[in-house]
C-alpha positions as CSV (number, residue, x, y, z in Angstrom):
1,M,0.0,0.1,-0.1
2,S,1.2,3.7,-0.9
3,M,-0.6,7.0,-0.4
4,L,0.0,9.0,-3.5
5,N,-0.6,12.3,-4.5
6,I,-3.0,12.8,-7.3
7,V,-0.2,14.2,-9.4
8,E,1.9,10.9,-9.0
9,L,-1.1,8.6,-10.4
10,K,-0.4,6.9,-13.6
11,P,-3.0,4.8,-15.7
12,G,-2.5,1.3,-14.6
13,M,-2.0,1.8,-11.2
14,K,-4.6,-0.3,-8.9
15,L,-6.5,1.4,-6.1
16,E,-6.1,-0.3,-2.7
17,Q,-9.1,1.2,-1.1
18,T,-12.4,2.7,-2.2
19,V,-12.3,6.5,-2.9
20,Y,-15.1,8.7,-1.7
21,S,-16.2,12.3,-2.6
22,K,-16.7,14.7,0.2
23,G,-20.2,13.6,0.3
24,D,-19.6,10.0,0.9
25,K,-20.3,9.1,-2.7
26,V,-18.2,6.2,-4.1
27,L,-16.0,7.6,-6.8
28,L,-13.9,4.6,-7.6
29,S,-14.0,1.4,-6.0
30,S,-11.1,-0.7,-4.3
31,G,-9.4,-2.9,-7.0
32,T,-10.1,-0.3,-9.9
33,I,-7.2,0.0,-12.4
34,L,-6.8,3.5,-13.0
35,S,-7.4,5.2,-16.5
36,I,-6.8,8.7,-17.7
37,R,-10.4,9.3,-17.2
38,N,-10.3,7.8,-13.6
39,I,-7.5,10.4,-12.7
40,E,-9.3,13.2,-14.4
41,K,-12.4,12.3,-12.3
42,L,-10.3,12.4,-8.9
43,K,-9.0,15.9,-9.9
44,E,-12.4,17.0,-10.8
45,Y,-13.6,16.0,-7.2
46,K,-10.6,17.5,-5.9
47,I,-9.3,14.5,-4.3
48,E,-5.7,15.1,-3.2
49,E,-4.3,11.5,-2.6
50,V,-5.4,7.7,-2.7
51,D,-4.0,4.7,-1.6
52,V,-2.7,2.3,-4.4
53,A,-1.9,-1.3,-4.3
54,D,1.9,-0.8,-5.1
55,R,3.3,2.5,-6.6
56,N,5.7,0.6,-8.7
57,T,3.4,-1.9,-10.2
58,L,1.4,-0.9,-13.3
59,F,-1.2,-3.4,-14.8
60,I,0.1,-4.9,-17.9
61,S,-2.6,-6.2,-20.2
62,P,-1.7,-9.7,-21.9
63,A,-1.8,-7.9,-25.0
64,D,0.9,-5.6,-24.0
65,K,3.1,-8.7,-22.9
66,M,2.9,-10.2,-26.6
67,Q,4.6,-7.1,-28.0
């Protein structure tokens, strides 16, 4: 687990914990693999940091492994 500032997030990182808005609305669930759109959504809701599974591990799809 690593708490990362929103500016450090990269597509492919996996959320360790569910992210809630200030009104307790679920924005992204635990286990979500971050996309550019997810990161933009967090910025829109002014989320400053999130807990990722491992800051050095990115999700690599099977198709990417083939290249």
